[in-house]
N, C-alpha and C positions, 0 to 999 in steps of 0.2 A: 486615463480616458481613452476609449477606443475612437480611432480615425474616422471621420465621418466626411463624406464629401456630398453636400448638395448642389446639384445643379439642375438647370431646366431641362426636363425630357426632350431629347431630339426626336423630330418627326422621321423616325427611322424608315418606316414603310413609305417611302415617297413614291414608290411605284408598286405596281401590283405584283404580288407574288405569283409569277408566271406557273410555277411548279405546283402550287396550291390550286390556281385555277383550272389546270390541267385535270388534276385528280378529280375536281368536282364535275368538270365537263365529261370526262370519261363515264363517271358514275351515270350522270343522268343519260350520256347516250345509249350505255348499256340497257338502262331501264328502257328508253325509247324503242330499241332494237327488240327487246323482250315483247314490248307492246305489239310491235308489228308482227312477231313471231318470224323474224327475219331468220335465214339460213346462218348456221355458224360460220361459215367460210366467208360471209358478208361483212360480220361484225369487226373483225379487225380492220377492214377498209374503212368502215366507217368512222372508226376511232382514228385512223391514219388522217382522214380527212378533216376530222375535227380538231387535230394537233396543227394541221396546216393552216385552217382558218383562225385557230389561236395565235399562231405566229404572225399571221397578217394583221391581227387587231394591235399589235405593238409596233406595227411599221409606221411610217411617216403619213401614208395616203391608203389605207386598207381598202376603201370601197373600190378603189380602181383595180384590185388585184384579186377579187372575190370570182369573177366571172372565170379566168384561166383555170383555177382551181376547181371550180365546179365542172368546166367542160372535161377536165383532166379524170375526174372521179365518175363521170356519167359513162364512160367507156367501160368502167367495172362492171356495169349492169345494174347499179343502183338506180332507182328512179330519181329523177330532178326535185321532184316535190319532198322526197325523203333527204335529200341533201340540202335543200333550203331549210326544211326543220331543223335538221343539225347544226346548221349556220346559225340559225337563230338562238339555238340553245347555248352556243358558243359565246355569241353577242351578248347576250342577255347575262349570263354567267359573269363574263368579263366585267362588263359595266357596271353590274351590281356590287363586284369587289373595289371598283374604282371609286364609286360613291362611299363605300364604308371608309375608303382611305382618305377621301377628301374630308371626312368628318374629324379624323384623328388630327386636329392641329396641335403643335407644339405648344408646350406651356411657355408663356412669356416669360423672360428674365425677371421682370419686377415681381411676378408672383412666386418665382422660385426664391427669390429672396425674402419675400414675405413668409415663406415656408421656412427659411433657415432662420429667421430671427424667432420665430415661434419655437423652433427647435432649441435655441439658445435660451430661451427664457424658461423651457420646461426641463432642460437637461444640466445646463451649467449652473449651478449652486454657489453661493457666496460662503457657506459655511466651511467647506474644505480649503477654500482660498483663504479665509480668516485664520484658519489653524496653522496653514503653512507660514502665513506673513508673522504670526505669533512666534512662531518656532525661530524665524529669521531674526525678530528683534531678540530674540533670546540669545542668539548666536552673537549679537551683536552688543550684548549687555545693555540693551534697553528696554528690558521688559519690566524692570522695576524701577523705571524712570518717569519723570513727568512727560516724556515725550511719546510715551506708548500709546496713549489715545489719539495724539496727533497722527502718528504713523497709520494706526489703525482707521482713522476716519480718513486718511488719504487714500487707502486701500479701497474702502467703500466707495469713494467717489469715483475713484479710477475705474473700479468694477462697473458702476453704472453707466458711464461714459462708454466704456468697451462694449458692454452687452447692448447698448441703445445703437451705436454708429459702426461698430466692426463691419459689418456686411453692408449696412444702408450708405454710409458716407465714411469711407476710410480716411479721405483727404481732411473732411470735417475732423474726425476723431484725431487725427495727428495733430491739428492745431489746438483742439481743445485740452489734449493730454500735455501738451507743451505750456498752456496756459496755468493748468493745474499744477505742474512742476514748479513753474516759476513762483507761483503763488505760496506753495507750501516750503519751497527753500527760502522765501523771504521771511517764514515765520522760525527759521532757525534749522530746518530739518535737512539732513545730509542727503546730497544729491544720489552718491552712489546707493544708498539704502532704498530711495525712491525708485530709481531705475530698475534695481531688483525685485521691489514688490510689483512694478508694473510688469516686469518679463514674467513673474509668477503668474499673474494674472492673465497675460496674454497666452502663455502656454495653454490654457484650458479652452482658448477660443480657436488658436491656432490649426487644429484639424477642420474646423468648420470651413469650408471653400464654396466659393460660387465660380462655376465656369461661365464665362462669357460666351 
């Protein structure tokens, strides 16, 4: 069985991807410059201004630092109105990306566990486990004895409990497996064989992990 790890997706994009935003702003500013039919030598200055505004957007108090940036680029010969428009383009683009990220909430751990349980129920089947248990019983010379069905019934009960609680409640599973073991041992089944059967079943579930 291939190893599979199911875990709640982490909200990786907790911050705006600044490089992505810069590319979007650059494209919009170039379009704006084309509309204005701005001289080619002024376009790089507009892009540099947009980059500085973008840098200020991620600072602690950006609104306090816009004026020095605008004053700095006004000297270059670009009209203040154009600079304000470029500043608005940068602002709107940046905050649009922020809103997109705010909607990308990480999946709750409970939901991830529910997904993992569904995976178990759809992928981990009892038939191959029964075949392995039957082979084990044959190796212990128990295949043609009155104990065969008892061991197989233990395997089925053990499988049901593990599938139900392996992810949902490992502590409860441990308690229930101990009770099952004790009950079947009281009926005369060998502890070492029961433990081996439990291990055979658990191996099918072991690759499924939930990362807290």
